[in-house]
Backbone atoms as SQL, in Angstrom:
CREATE TABLE atoms (id INTEGER PRIMARY KEY, chain TEXT, resi INTEGER, resn TEXT, atom TEXT, x REAL, y REAL, z REAL);
INSERT INTO atoms VALUES
  (1, 'A', 1, 'MET', 'N', -147.415, -63.917, 100.707),
  (2, 'A', 1, 'MET', 'CA', -147.936, -64.884, 101.815),
  (3, 'A', 1, 'MET', 'C', -149.417, -65.928, 100.153),
  (4, 'A', 2, 'ILE', 'N', -150.008, -65.729, 99.988),
  (5, 'A', 2, 'ILE', 'CA', -150.739, -66.789, 99.232),
  (6, 'A', 2, 'ILE', 'C', -150.675, -66.854, 97.936),
  (7, 'A', 3, 'ASP', 'N', -150.873, -67.058, 96.631),
  (8, 'A', 3, 'ASP', 'CA', -151.262, -67.132, 95.458),
  (9, 'A', 3, 'ASP', 'C', -152.072, -67.252, 95.152),
  (10, 'A', 4, 'SER', 'N', -151.802, -65.731, 94.963),
  (11, 'A', 4, 'SER', 'CA', -153.323, -64.958, 94.678),
  (12, 'A', 4, 'SER', 'C', -154.439, -65.521, 93.107),
  (13, 'A', 5, 'ALA', 'N', -153.148, -65.957, 92.253),
  (14, 'A', 5, 'ALA', 'CA', -153.925, -66.528, 91.210),
  (15, 'A', 5, 'ALA', 'C', -154.141, -67.957, 91.303),
  (16, 'A', 6, 'ALA', 'N', -153.970, -68.431, 92.200),
  (17, 'A', 6, 'ALA', 'CA', -154.396, -70.016, 92.668),
  (18, 'A', 6, 'ALA', 'C', -156.321, -69.961, 92.558),
  (19, 'A', 7, 'GLU', 'N', -156.482, -70.829, 92.207),
  (20, 'A', 7, 'GLU', 'CA', -158.799, -71.375, 92.152),
  (21, 'A', 7, 'GLU', 'C', -158.202, -72.183, 93.835),
  (22, 'A', 8, 'SER', 'N', -159.387, -71.289, 94.289),
  (23, 'A', 8, 'SER', 'CA', -159.896, -72.107, 95.602),
  (24, 'A', 8, 'SER', 'C', -160.795, -72.857, 95.696),
  (25, 'A', 9, 'GLY', 'N', -161.454, -72.614, 94.504),
  (26, 'A', 9, 'GLY', 'CA', -162.993, -73.122, 94.560),
  (27, 'A', 9, 'GLY', 'C', -164.132, -72.065, 95.096),
  (28, 'A', 10, 'VAL', 'N', -163.661, -71.130, 96.086),
  (29, 'A', 10, 'VAL', 'CA', -164.915, -70.555, 96.371),
  (30, 'A', 10, 'VAL', 'C', -164.957, -69.381, 96.077),
  (31, 'A', 11, 'PRO', 'N', -166.138, -69.429, 95.576),
  (32, 'A', 11, 'PRO', 'CA', -166.837, -67.966, 94.495),
  (33, 'A', 11, 'PRO', 'C', -165.998, -66.839, 94.950),
  (34, 'A', 12, 'HIS', 'N', -166.007, -66.072, 93.773),
  (35, 'A', 12, 'HIS', 'CA', -165.381, -64.997, 93.861),
  (36, 'A', 12, 'HIS', 'C', -163.392, -65.155, 94.651),
  (37, 'A', 13, 'GLY', 'N', -162.717, -65.968, 94.785),
  (38, 'A', 13, 'GLY', 'CA', -162.043, -66.178, 95.908),
  (39, 'A', 13, 'GLY', 'C', -160.871, -65.440, 95.365),
  (40, 'A', 14, 'LYS', 'N', -160.786, -64.943, 93.445),
  (41, 'A', 14, 'LYS', 'CA', -159.380, -64.223, 93.624),
  (42, 'A', 14, 'LYS', 'C', -159.362, -62.768, 94.334),
  (43, 'A', 15, 'LEU', 'N', -160.270, -62.714, 94.253),
  (44, 'A', 15, 'LEU', 'CA', -161.281, -61.263, 93.951),
  (45, 'A', 15, 'LEU', 'C', -161.799, -60.993, 95.982),
  (46, 'A', 16, 'LEU', 'N', -161.992, -61.921, 96.286),
  (47, 'A', 16, 'LEU', 'CA', -161.516, -62.028, 97.990),
  (48, 'A', 16, 'LEU', 'C', -160.511, -62.274, 98.309),
  (49, 'A', 17, 'VAL', 'N', -159.296, -62.488, 97.919),
  (50, 'A', 17, 'VAL', 'CA', -157.490, -62.689, 98.538),
  (51, 'A', 17, 'VAL', 'C', -156.975, -61.994, 97.424),
  (52, 'A', 18, 'GLU', 'N', -157.634, -61.022, 97.095),
  (53, 'A', 18, 'GLU', 'CA', -156.935, -59.459, 96.425),
  (54, 'A', 18, 'GLU', 'C', -157.510, -58.535, 97.933),
  (55, 'A', 19, 'PHE', 'N', -158.512, -58.856, 97.860),
  (56, 'A', 19, 'PHE', 'CA', -158.923, -57.631, 98.950),
  (57, 'A', 19, 'PHE', 'C', -157.898, -58.141, 100.833),
  (58, 'A', 20, 'VAL', 'N', -157.816, -59.539, 100.855),
  (59, 'A', 20, 'VAL', 'CA', -157.447, -59.305, 101.993),
  (60, 'A', 20, 'VAL', 'C', -155.793, -58.915, 101.499),
  (61, 'A', 21, 'GLU', 'N', -155.379, -59.943, 100.763),
  (62, 'A', 21, 'GLU', 'CA', -153.978, -59.065, 101.235),
  (63, 'A', 21, 'GLU', 'C', -154.078, -57.237, 100.916),
  (64, 'A', 22, 'ALA', 'N', -154.832, -56.446, 100.633),
  (65, 'A', 22, 'ALA', 'CA', -154.877, -55.414, 100.297),
  (66, 'A', 22, 'ALA', 'C', -154.916, -54.487, 101.506),
  (67, 'A', 23, 'VAL', 'N', -155.832, -55.458, 102.498),
  (68, 'A', 23, 'VAL', 'CA', -156.484, -54.593, 103.673),
  (69, 'A', 23, 'VAL', 'C', -154.744, -55.004, 104.438),
  (70, 'A', 24, 'ILE', 'N', -153.624, -56.017, 104.887),
  (71, 'A', 24, 'ILE', 'CA', -153.331, -56.124, 105.714),
  (72, 'A', 24, 'ILE', 'C', -151.514, -56.063, 105.522),
  (73, 'A', 25, 'GLY', 'N', -151.636, -55.161, 103.944),
  (74, 'A', 25, 'GLY', 'CA', -150.746, -54.293, 102.906),
  (75, 'A', 25, 'GLY', 'C', -150.632, -52.626, 103.349),
  (76, 'A', 26, 'GLU', 'N', -149.746, -52.154, 102.666),
  (77, 'A', 26, 'GLU', 'CA', -149.577, -50.899, 102.745),
  (78, 'A', 26, 'GLU', 'C', -149.693, -49.830, 102.255),
  (79, 'A', 27, 'ASP', 'N', -150.911, -50.849, 101.308),
  (80, 'A', 27, 'ASP', 'CA', -150.772, -49.803, 99.467),
  (81, 'A', 27, 'ASP', 'C', -152.662, -49.195, 99.773),
  (82, 'A', 28, 'ASP', 'N', -152.681, -47.752, 99.877),
  (83, 'A', 28, 'ASP', 'CA', -154.014, -47.491, 100.263),
  (84, 'A', 28, 'ASP', 'C', -154.952, -47.763, 99.173),
  (85, 'A', 29, 'ALA', 'N', -153.766, -46.916, 97.680),
  (86, 'A', 29, 'ALA', 'CA', -154.746, -47.575, 96.045),
  (87, 'A', 29, 'ALA', 'C', -155.027, -48.783, 96.303),
  (88, 'A', 30, 'ARG', 'N', -154.190, -49.633, 96.269),
  (89, 'A', 30, 'ARG', 'CA', -154.842, -51.152, 95.995),
  (90, 'A', 30, 'ARG', 'C', -155.676, -51.563, 97.527),
  (91, 'A', 31, 'LEU', 'N', -155.961, -51.040, 98.317),
  (92, 'A', 31, 'LEU', 'CA', -156.914, -50.616, 99.092),
  (93, 'A', 31, 'LEU', 'C', -158.219, -51.012, 98.324),
  (94, 'A', 32, 'ALA', 'N', -158.420, -49.554, 98.174),
  (95, 'A', 32, 'ALA', 'CA', -159.671, -48.576, 97.763),
  (96, 'A', 32, 'ALA', 'C', -159.442, -49.361, 96.319),
  (97, 'A', 33, 'ARG', 'N', -158.488, -50.188, 95.377),
  (98, 'A', 33, 'ARG', 'CA', -159.425, -50.641, 94.038),
  (99, 'A', 33, 'ARG', 'C', -160.671, -51.708, 94.373),
  (100, 'A', 34, 'ALA', 'N', -159.492, -52.261, 95.516),
  (101, 'A', 34, 'ALA', 'CA', -160.214, -53.782, 96.112),
  (102, 'A', 34, 'ALA', 'C', -161.417, -53.784, 96.747),
  (103, 'A', 35, 'ARG', 'N', -161.614, -52.535, 97.550),
  (104, 'A', 35, 'ARG', 'CA', -163.030, -52.347, 98.227),
  (105, 'A', 35, 'ARG', 'C', -163.921, -52.251, 96.678),
  (106, 'A', 36, 'GLN', 'N', -163.761, -51.166, 96.260),
  (107, 'A', 36, 'GLN', 'CA', -164.022, -51.270, 94.469),
  (108, 'A', 36, 'GLN', 'C', -165.338, -52.437, 94.201),
  (109, 'A', 37, 'ALA', 'N', -164.386, -53.169, 94.043),
  (110, 'A', 37, 'ALA', 'CA', -164.246, -54.475, 93.232),
  (111, 'A', 37, 'ALA', 'C', -164.880, -54.571, 94.070),
  (112, 'A', 38, 'ILE', 'N', -165.442, -55.016, 95.117),
  (113, 'A', 38, 'ILE', 'CA', -166.376, -56.140, 95.474),
  (114, 'A', 38, 'ILE', 'C', -167.353, -55.631, 95.372),
  (115, 'A', 39, 'TYR', 'N', -167.305, -53.982, 96.094),
  (116, 'A', 39, 'TYR', 'CA', -168.517, -53.312, 95.797),
  (117, 'A', 39, 'TYR', 'C', -169.182, -53.550, 94.616),
  (118, 'A', 40, 'ASP', 'N', -168.579, -53.350, 93.620),
  (119, 'A', 40, 'ASP', 'CA', -169.563, -53.433, 91.850),
  (120, 'A', 40, 'ASP', 'C', -169.497, -54.932, 91.451),
  (121, 'A', 41, 'THR', 'N', -168.983, -55.877, 92.169),
  (122, 'A', 41, 'THR', 'CA', -169.104, -57.604, 92.031),
  (123, 'A', 41, 'THR', 'C', -169.831, -58.011, 92.765),
  (124, 'A', 42, 'LEU', 'N', -169.943, -58.159, 93.745),
  (125, 'A', 42, 'LEU', 'CA', -170.454, -58.320, 94.687),
  (126, 'A', 42, 'LEU', 'C', -171.753, -57.385, 96.040),
  (127, 'A', 43, 'GLY', 'N', -171.473, -56.916, 95.520),
  (128, 'A', 43, 'GLY', 'CA', -172.521, -55.745, 96.032),
  (129, 'A', 43, 'GLY', 'C', -172.295, -54.557, 97.683),
  (130, 'A', 44, 'PRO', 'N', -172.579, -53.998, 98.105),
  (131, 'A', 44, 'PRO', 'CA', -172.655, -53.593, 99.713),
  (132, 'A', 44, 'PRO', 'C', -172.498, -54.217, 100.934),
  (133, 'A', 45, 'ALA', 'N', -173.525, -54.731, 100.556),
  (134, 'A', 45, 'ALA', 'CA', -173.327, -56.548, 101.934),
  (135, 'A', 45, 'ALA', 'C', -172.303, -57.052, 101.666),
  (136, 'A', 46, 'ALA', 'N', -171.702, -57.689, 100.972),
  (137, 'A', 46, 'ALA', 'CA', -170.620, -58.901, 100.799),
  (138, 'A', 46, 'ALA', 'C', -169.531, -57.570, 101.454),
  (139, 'A', 47, 'LEU', 'N', -169.482, -56.680, 100.775),
  (140, 'A', 47, 'LEU', 'CA', -168.227, -55.936, 101.661),
  (141, 'A', 47, 'LEU', 'C', -168.302, -55.928, 102.509),
  (142, 'A', 48, 'VAL', 'N', -169.330, -55.106, 103.631),
  (143, 'A', 48, 'VAL', 'CA', -169.031, -55.228, 104.810),
  (144, 'A', 48, 'VAL', 'C', -169.080, -56.687, 105.376),
  (145, 'A', 49, 'ASP', 'N', -169.536, -57.291, 104.916),
  (146, 'A', 49, 'ASP', 'CA', -168.749, -59.334, 105.413),
  (147, 'A', 49, 'ASP', 'C', -167.542, -59.672, 105.200),
  (148, 'A', 50, 'ALA', 'N', -166.825, -58.700, 104.478),
  (149, 'A', 50, 'ALA', 'CA', -165.610, -59.033, 103.937),
  (150, 'A', 50, 'ALA', 'C', -164.621, -58.231, 105.338),
  (151, 'A', 51, 'ALA', 'N', -165.209, -57.312, 104.898),
  (152, 'A', 51, 'ALA', 'CA', -164.377, -56.152, 105.712),
  (153, 'A', 51, 'ALA', 'C', -164.484, -56.731, 106.947),
  (154, 'A', 52, 'GLY', 'N', -165.665, -57.095, 107.353),
  (155, 'A', 52, 'GLY', 'CA', -165.694, -57.696, 109.037),
  (156, 'A', 52, 'GLY', 'C', -165.372, -59.214, 109.133),
  (157, 'A', 53, 'SER', 'N', -165.238, -60.288, 108.242),
  (158, 'A', 53, 'SER', 'CA', -163.979, -61.248, 108.247),
  (159, 'A', 53, 'SER', 'C', -163.217, -60.476, 108.312),
  (160, 'A', 54, 'VAL', 'N', -162.286, -60.445, 108.100),
  (161, 'A', 54, 'VAL', 'CA', -161.183, -59.537, 107.951),
  (162, 'A', 54, 'VAL', 'C', -161.207, -59.256, 109.278),
  (163, 'A', 55, 'ALA', 'N', -161.648, -58.267, 109.895),
  (164, 'A', 55, 'ALA', 'CA', -160.972, -57.802, 110.827),
  (165, 'A', 55, 'ALA', 'C', -161.656, -58.723, 112.016),
  (166, 'A', 56, 'SER', 'N', -162.484, -59.314, 112.437),
  (167, 'A', 56, 'SER', 'CA', -162.995, -59.892, 113.488),
  (168, 'A', 56, 'SER', 'C', -161.778, -61.328, 113.751),
  (169, 'A', 57, 'PHE', 'N', -160.988, -61.742, 112.837),
  (170, 'A', 57, 'PHE', 'CA', -160.065, -62.351, 112.497),
  (171, 'A', 57, 'PHE', 'C', -158.828, -62.079, 113.484),
  (172, 'A', 58, 'ASN', 'N', -158.195, -60.175, 112.567),
  (173, 'A', 58, 'ASN', 'CA', -157.790, -59.966, 113.312),
  (174, 'A', 58, 'ASN', 'C', -157.570, -59.882, 114.997),
  (175, 'A', 59, 'ALA', 'N', -158.876, -59.714, 114.918),
  (176, 'A', 59, 'ALA', 'CA', -158.875, -59.286, 116.498),
  (177, 'A', 59, 'ALA', 'C', -158.789, -60.815, 117.613),
  (178, 'A', 60, 'VAL', 'N', -159.112, -61.356, 116.685),
  (179, 'A', 60, 'VAL', 'CA', -158.718, -63.198, 117.472),
  (180, 'A', 60, 'VAL', 'C', -157.580, -63.247, 117.825),
  (181, 'A', 61, 'VAL', 'N', -156.542, -63.042, 116.369),
  (182, 'A', 61, 'VAL', 'CA', -155.780, -63.302, 117.097),
  (183, 'A', 61, 'VAL', 'C', -154.686, -62.478, 117.919),
  (184, 'A', 62, 'LYS', 'N', -155.086, -61.518, 117.848),
  (185, 'A', 62, 'LYS', 'CA', -154.854, -59.944, 118.309),
  (186, 'A', 62, 'LYS', 'C', -154.964, -60.883, 119.691),
  (187, 'A', 63, 'VAL', 'N', -155.601, -61.050, 119.900),
  (188, 'A', 63, 'VAL', 'CA', -155.961, -61.682, 121.772),
  (189, 'A', 63, 'VAL', 'C', -155.581, -62.586, 122.129),
  (190, 'A', 64, 'ALA', 'N', -155.741, -63.234, 121.541),
  (191, 'A', 64, 'ALA', 'CA', -154.411, -64.967, 121.535),
  (192, 'A', 64, 'ALA', 'C', -152.501, -64.353, 121.379),
  (193, 'A', 65, 'ASP', 'N', -152.473, -63.068, 121.083),
  (194, 'A', 65, 'ASP', 'CA', -151.134, -62.661, 121.615),
  (195, 'A', 65, 'ASP', 'C', -150.830, -61.941, 122.835),
  (196, 'A', 66, 'GLY', 'N', -152.258, -61.404, 122.834),
  (197, 'A', 66, 'GLY', 'CA', -152.779, -60.596, 123.990),
  (198, 'A', 66, 'GLY', 'C', -152.419, -61.762, 125.632),
  (199, 'A', 67, 'ALA', 'N', -153.215, -62.468, 125.268),
  (200, 'A', 67, 'ALA', 'CA', -153.223, -63.540, 125.943),
  (201, 'A', 67, 'ALA', 'C', -152.134, -64.608, 126.420),
  (202, 'A', 68, 'GLY', 'N', -150.971, -64.521, 125.616),
  (203, 'A', 68, 'GLY', 'CA', -150.587, -65.288, 125.806),
  (204, 'A', 68, 'GLY', 'C', -150.538, -67.038, 125.394),
  (205, 'A', 69, 'ILE', 'N', -151.413, -67.421, 124.534),
  (206, 'A', 69, 'ILE', 'CA', -151.957, -68.391, 124.037),
  (207, 'A', 69, 'ILE', 'C', -150.145, -69.365, 122.885),
  (208, 'A', 70, 'GLN', 'N', -149.889, -70.154, 123.603),
  (209, 'A', 70, 'GLN', 'CA', -148.869, -71.413, 122.996),
  (210, 'A', 70, 'GLN', 'C', -149.476, -71.355, 121.340),
  (211, 'A', 71, 'VAL', 'N', -148.098, -71.249, 120.759),
  (212, 'A', 71, 'VAL', 'CA', -148.752, -72.547, 119.766),
  (213, 'A', 71, 'VAL', 'C', -148.405, -73.999, 120.344),
  (214, 'A', 72, 'ASP', 'N', -149.130, -74.433, 118.933),
  (215, 'A', 72, 'ASP', 'CA', -149.063, -76.123, 119.494),
  (216, 'A', 72, 'ASP', 'C', -147.444, -76.732, 119.025),
  (217, 'A', 73, 'ASP', 'N', -146.752, -77.686, 120.403),
  (218, 'A', 73, 'ASP', 'CA', -145.911, -78.358, 119.887),
  (219, 'A', 73, 'ASP', 'C', -146.116, -78.337, 118.448),
  (220, 'A', 74, 'SER', 'N', -146.522, -79.391, 117.966),
  (221, 'A', 74, 'SER', 'CA', -146.438, -79.908, 116.760),
  (222, 'A', 74, 'SER', 'C', -146.527, -78.764, 115.125),
  (223, 'A', 75, 'ARG', 'N', -146.761, -77.320, 115.582),
  (224, 'A', 75, 'ARG', 'CA', -147.097, -76.474, 114.647),
  (225, 'A', 75, 'ARG', 'C', -145.569, -75.063, 114.812),
  (226, 'A', 76, 'GLN', 'N', -144.769, -75.680, 115.840),
  (227, 'A', 76, 'GLN', 'CA', -143.680, -75.066, 115.762),
  (228, 'A', 76, 'GLN', 'C', -142.986, -74.082, 115.768),
  (229, 'A', 77, 'GLU', 'N', -142.467, -75.684, 114.608),
  (230, 'A', 77, 'GLU', 'CA', -141.754, -75.215, 112.945),
  (231, 'A', 77, 'GLU', 'C', -141.480, -74.875, 111.810),
  (232, 'A', 78, 'THR', 'N', -143.652, -74.622, 111.414),
  (233, 'A', 78, 'THR', 'CA', -144.443, -73.924, 110.694),
  (234, 'A', 78, 'THR', 'C', -144.609, -72.373, 110.952),
  (235, 'A', 79, 'ALA', 'N', -144.867, -72.483, 112.159),
  (236, 'A', 79, 'ALA', 'CA', -144.820, -70.876, 112.797),
  (237, 'A', 79, 'ALA', 'C', -143.572, -69.956, 112.592),
  (238, 'A', 80, 'ALA', 'N', -142.514, -71.050, 113.330),
  (239, 'A', 80, 'ALA', 'CA', -141.367, -70.060, 113.789),
  (240, 'A', 80, 'ALA', 'C', -141.344, -69.844, 111.444),
  (241, 'A', 81, 'LYS', 'N', -141.191, -70.568, 111.038),
  (242, 'A', 81, 'LYS', 'CA', -141.162, -70.005, 108.994),
  (243, 'A', 81, 'LYS', 'C', -141.756, -68.622, 109.329),
  (244, 'A', 82, 'MET', 'N', -143.257, -69.259, 109.787),
  (245, 'A', 82, 'MET', 'CA', -143.746, -68.141, 108.784),
  (246, 'A', 82, 'MET', 'C', -143.230, -66.292, 109.584),
  (247, 'A', 83, 'ARG', 'N', -142.942, -66.759, 110.548),
  (248, 'A', 83, 'ARG', 'CA', -142.518, -65.707, 111.670),
  (249, 'A', 83, 'ARG', 'C', -141.650, -65.084, 110.430),
  (250, 'A', 84, 'LYS', 'N', -140.538, -66.059, 109.580),
  (251, 'A', 84, 'LYS', 'CA', -139.518, -65.474, 109.691),
  (252, 'A', 84, 'LYS', 'C', -139.943, -64.923, 108.273),
  (253, 'A', 85, 'GLU', 'N', -140.205, -65.528, 107.757),
  (254, 'A', 85, 'GLU', 'CA', -141.169, -65.023, 106.017),
  (255, 'A', 85, 'GLU', 'C', -141.653, -63.584, 106.131),
  (256, 'A', 86, 'LEU', 'N', -142.631, -64.478, 107.718),
  (257, 'A', 86, 'LEU', 'CA', -142.831, -62.278, 107.671),
  (258, 'A', 86, 'LEU', 'C', -142.937, -61.239, 108.112),
  (259, 'A', 87, 'LYS', 'N', -141.532, -61.974, 108.422),
  (260, 'A', 87, 'LYS', 'CA', -140.761, -60.273, 109.373),
  (261, 'A', 87, 'LYS', 'C', -140.639, -60.422, 110.572),
  (262, 'A', 88, 'LEU', 'N', -141.336, -61.481, 111.083),
  (263, 'A', 88, 'LEU', 'CA', -142.773, -60.928, 112.607),
  (264, 'A', 88, 'LEU', 'C', -141.482, -62.096, 113.865),
  (265, 'A', 89, 'ASP', 'N', -140.075, -62.517, 113.264),
  (266, 'A', 89, 'ASP', 'CA', -140.078, -63.468, 114.219),
  (267, 'A', 89, 'ASP', 'C', -138.893, -62.351, 115.368),
  (268, 'A', 90, 'PHE', 'N', -139.151, -62.404, 116.276),
  (269, 'A', 90, 'PHE', 'CA', -138.908, -60.850, 117.645),
  (270, 'A', 90, 'PHE', 'C', -137.943, -61.709, 118.469),
  (271, 'A', 91, 'GLY', 'N', -137.794, -63.230, 118.878),
  (272, 'A', 91, 'GLY', 'CA', -137.197, -63.873, 119.439),
  (273, 'A', 91, 'GLY', 'C', -138.164, -64.685, 119.745),
  (274, 'A', 92, 'PRO', 'N', -137.612, -65.740, 121.195),
  (275, 'A', 92, 'PRO', 'CA', -138.264, -66.571, 121.442),
  (276, 'A', 92, 'PRO', 'C', -139.563, -66.286, 121.748),
  (277, 'A', 93, 'ARG', 'N', -140.498, -67.713, 121.699),
  (278, 'A', 93, 'ARG', 'CA', -141.807, -67.107, 122.650),
  (279, 'A', 93, 'ARG', 'C', -141.955, -67.751, 124.068);
């Protein structure tokens, strides 16, 4: 998905990217390690904030999908490539 080794300039960005990738992944042990790393490094409030941010983004995307919101024409090609890469291409939209 993203190059988690790349520097984003966001404080603790690598840690946060690892958490996001673990949340959307299927490896429960990886998720447990990522949660613990945020807890140990940034504290419990930051873990709650990070989890809330991931959950909120996920909810917004699901609402948009459920409502049938279309991708702008200018982004169709990029969206198609992403769906293919993520094996989410279920046909025409």
